[in-house]
N, CA, C and O atoms as a MOPAC input file, in Angstrom:
PM7 MOZYME 1SCF
protein

 N     77.08200 1   143.96300 1    84.46100 1
 C     76.82200 1   144.51700 1    85.74600 1
 C     77.26500 1   143.46700 1    86.91200 1
 O     78.23000 1   143.87800 1    87.55600 1
 N     76.92100 1   142.59600 1    87.19000 1
 C     77.78700 1   141.47900 1    88.17400 1
 C     78.67300 1   141.41000 1    88.36700 1
 O     79.11500 1   141.45200 1    89.51600 1
 N     79.24700 1   141.29300 1    87.51100 1
 C     80.43100 1   140.65000 1    86.73400 1
 C     81.49600 1   141.59300 1    87.51000 1
 O     82.26500 1   141.21600 1    88.39400 1
 N     81.38800 1   142.73900 1    87.04800 1
 C     82.10700 1   143.74800 1    86.90300 1
 C     82.42400 1   144.60100 1    88.55700 1
 O     83.33100 1   145.29600 1    89.01300 1
 N     81.13100 1   144.07600 1    89.04800 1
 C     81.06600 1   144.75500 1    90.22200 1
 C     82.26100 1   143.53800 1    91.35400 1
 O     83.02300 1   143.83400 1    92.27500 1
 N     81.98400 1   142.40800 1    90.83000 1
 C     82.55800 1   141.00100 1    91.51800 1
 C     84.51100 1   141.22000 1    91.07600 1
 O     85.48200 1   141.25900 1    91.83100 1
 N     84.44700 1   141.28900 1    90.00700 1
 C     85.99200 1   142.01800 1    89.51600 1
 C     86.64300 1   143.00900 1    90.45000 1
 O     87.67700 1   142.94400 1    91.11600 1
 N     85.77900 1   143.89200 1    90.30600 1
 C     86.23700 1   145.38000 1    91.56100 1
 C     86.37600 1   144.93800 1    92.93400 1
 O     87.34800 1   145.32900 1    93.58000 1
 N     85.59400 1   144.23800 1    93.40400 1
 C     85.58700 1   143.58900 1    94.69800 1
 C     86.69300 1   142.49800 1    95.10900 1
 O     87.34200 1   142.33000 1    96.14100 1
 N     86.64500 1   141.88000 1    93.97700 1
 C     88.19600 1   140.95600 1    94.17500 1
 C     89.70700 1   142.02200 1    94.52100 1
 O     90.43800 1   142.18500 1    95.49800 1
 N     89.64000 1   142.54700 1    93.19300 1
 C     90.88900 1   143.53900 1    92.99900 1
 C     90.85000 1   144.09500 1    94.69800 1
 O     91.78200 1   143.70800 1    95.40200 1
 N     89.95900 1   144.84200 1    95.23100 1
 C     89.69000 1   145.63900 1    96.61600 1
 C     90.33200 1   144.47900 1    97.66200 1
 O     91.24600 1   144.68900 1    98.46000 1
 N     89.58500 1   143.14200 1    97.44600 1
 C     89.77400 1   142.34900 1    98.24400 1
 C     91.15700 1   142.01500 1    98.35800 1
 O     91.73600 1   142.09000 1    99.44200 1
 N     91.75500 1   141.62900 1    97.24900 1
 C     93.28300 1   141.32800 1    97.31100 1
 C     93.84400 1   142.16700 1    97.70500 1
 O     94.89900 1   141.76500 1    98.19600 1
 N     93.64800 1   143.84800 1    97.81900 1
 C     94.41000 1   144.66000 1    98.34100 1
 C     94.36700 1   144.39000 1   100.01400 1
 O     95.41400 1   144.31200 1   100.65600 1
 N     93.74600 1   144.32800 1   100.30600 1
 C     93.36300 1   144.42200 1   101.49300 1
 C     93.87100 1   143.18200 1   102.32400 1
 O     94.21000 1   143.24500 1   103.50600 1
 N     93.88100 1   141.69400 1   101.30500 1
 C     94.68400 1   140.51800 1   101.81600 1
 C     95.94000 1   140.49000 1   101.71600 1
 O     96.53400 1   139.60100 1   102.32500 1
 N     96.70700 1   141.47400 1   100.90300 1
 C     98.34600 1   142.16800 1   100.86600 1
 C     98.68500 1   142.37600 1   101.83800 1
 O     99.57900 1   141.74000 1   102.39700 1
 N     97.98700 1   143.45800 1   102.39100 1
 C     98.11900 1   144.10100 1   103.19800 1
 C     97.88600 1   143.19800 1   104.63700 1
 O     98.76900 1   143.36800 1   105.47800 1
 N     96.85300 1   142.31600 1   104.97500 1
 C     97.07500 1   141.89900 1   106.34200 1
 C     97.19900 1   140.27500 1   106.00900 1
 O     96.71100 1   139.25800 1   106.50200 1
 N     97.95900 1   140.51600 1   105.09300 1
 C     98.63500 1   138.81500 1   105.22500 1
 C     98.97200 1   138.26500 1   106.05600 1
 O     98.63300 1   137.08600 1   106.16300 1
 N     99.81000 1   138.89100 1   107.03900 1
 C    100.48800 1   138.46000 1   108.24300 1
 C     99.88000 1   138.41500 1   109.35800 1
 O    100.53400 1   138.16200 1   110.37000 1
 N     98.09200 1   138.71800 1   109.45500 1
 C     97.76900 1   138.64800 1   110.17100 1
 C     96.36200 1   137.80000 1   109.94400 1
 O     95.66200 1   137.87400 1   110.95400 1
 N     95.79800 1   137.05900 1   108.94300 1
 C     95.12100 1   136.70600 1   108.61800 1
 C     95.56900 1   135.25600 1   107.79700 1
 O     96.64000 1   135.25600 1   107.19100 1
 N     94.81100 1   134.17200 1   107.80100 1
 C     95.12800 1   133.18300 1   107.36700 1
 C     94.25200 1   132.98800 1   106.07400 1
 O     93.15000 1   133.53500 1   106.02800 1
 N     94.62200 1   132.36400 1   105.21200 1
 C     93.65300 1   131.90500 1   104.12500 1
 C     92.47100 1   131.35100 1   103.81000 1
 O     91.77200 1   131.50400 1   102.80800 1
 N     92.26000 1   130.42300 1   105.15800 1
 C     91.31600 1   130.12500 1   105.40000 1
 C     89.82800 1   131.49500 1   105.92500 1
 O     88.76400 1   131.66400 1   105.33000 1
 N     90.19800 1   132.03800 1   106.85100 1
 C     89.38500 1   133.39300 1   106.97600 1
 C     89.78100 1   134.27400 1   106.16700 1
 O     89.78800 1   135.33900 1   106.78300 1
 N     90.16200 1   134.44000 1   104.98300 1
 C     90.00900 1   135.31500 1   103.84000 1
 C     88.96300 1   134.66100 1   102.82300 1
 O     88.41200 1   135.21600 1   101.87200 1
 N     88.82100 1   133.24800 1   103.29500 1
 C     88.11600 1   132.77900 1   102.47800 1
 C     86.84900 1   132.79500 1   102.65900 1
 O     85.96400 1   132.74400 1   101.80600 1
 N     86.71000 1   132.91300 1   104.50200 1
 C     85.38100 1   133.07900 1   105.26500 1
 C     84.68800 1   134.36400 1   105.13100 1
 O     83.46900 1   134.51000 1   105.21600 1
 N     85.50300 1   135.23100 1   104.92700 1
 C     85.12500 1   136.44300 1   104.71200 1
 C     84.50800 1   136.88300 1   103.50800 1
 O     83.44700 1   137.50200 1   103.42800 1
 N     85.41900 1   136.43500 1   102.36400 1
 C     85.48000 1   136.40200 1   101.15300 1
 C     83.30800 1   136.31100 1   100.89300 1
 O     82.38000 1   137.02800 1   100.52000 1
 N     83.58200 1   134.85900 1   101.43400 1
 C     82.09100 1   134.49300 1   101.19200 1
 C     80.93700 1   134.80900 1   101.75200 1
 O     79.79900 1   134.58900 1   101.33900 1
 N     81.33500 1   135.40500 1   102.83700 1
 C     80.00400 1   136.73100 1   103.52100 1
 C     79.94200 1   137.73000 1   103.04000 1
 O     78.95700 1   138.41900 1   103.30800 1
 N     80.68200 1   138.10400 1   102.37400 1
 C     80.90100 1   139.26800 1   101.48200 1
 C     80.04100 1   139.46000 1   100.12200 1
 O     79.18300 1   140.24600 1    99.72100 1
 N     80.86400 1   138.09200 1    99.52600 1
 C     80.48700 1   138.02200 1    98.36200 1
 C     78.27700 1   137.77700 1    98.35200 1
 O     77.37400 1   138.31400 1    97.71000 1
 N     78.32800 1   136.74400 1    99.39200 1
 C     76.66400 1   136.68600 1    99.54800 1
 C     75.91300 1   137.50100 1    99.60800 1
 O     74.93500 1   137.68100 1    98.88200 1
 N     76.37100 1   138.26700 1   100.72400 1
 C     75.59900 1   140.04100 1   101.16500 1
 C     75.70500 1   140.57600 1    99.35000 1
 O     74.79200 1   141.29200 1    98.93800 1
 N     76.49600 1   140.29800 1    98.67800 1
 C     76.72900 1   141.68900 1    97.65600 1
 C     75.65500 1   141.10400 1    96.31800 1
 O     75.17600 1   141.73900 1    95.37900 1
 N     75.51100 1   139.45800 1    96.73400 1
 C     74.70500 1   138.88100 1    95.44400 1
 C     73.29100 1   138.82100 1    96.11700 1
 O     72.31900 1   138.42200 1    95.47700 1

């Protein structure tokens, strides 16, 4: 269950990252991902 949710989340996250790639750095994306991942787990 958690793996499926995480996969879906990563897909959505990657879509968002590609849209805002020119506005955010990789570091910011990683920090956001870590925060959201901790909330979901």
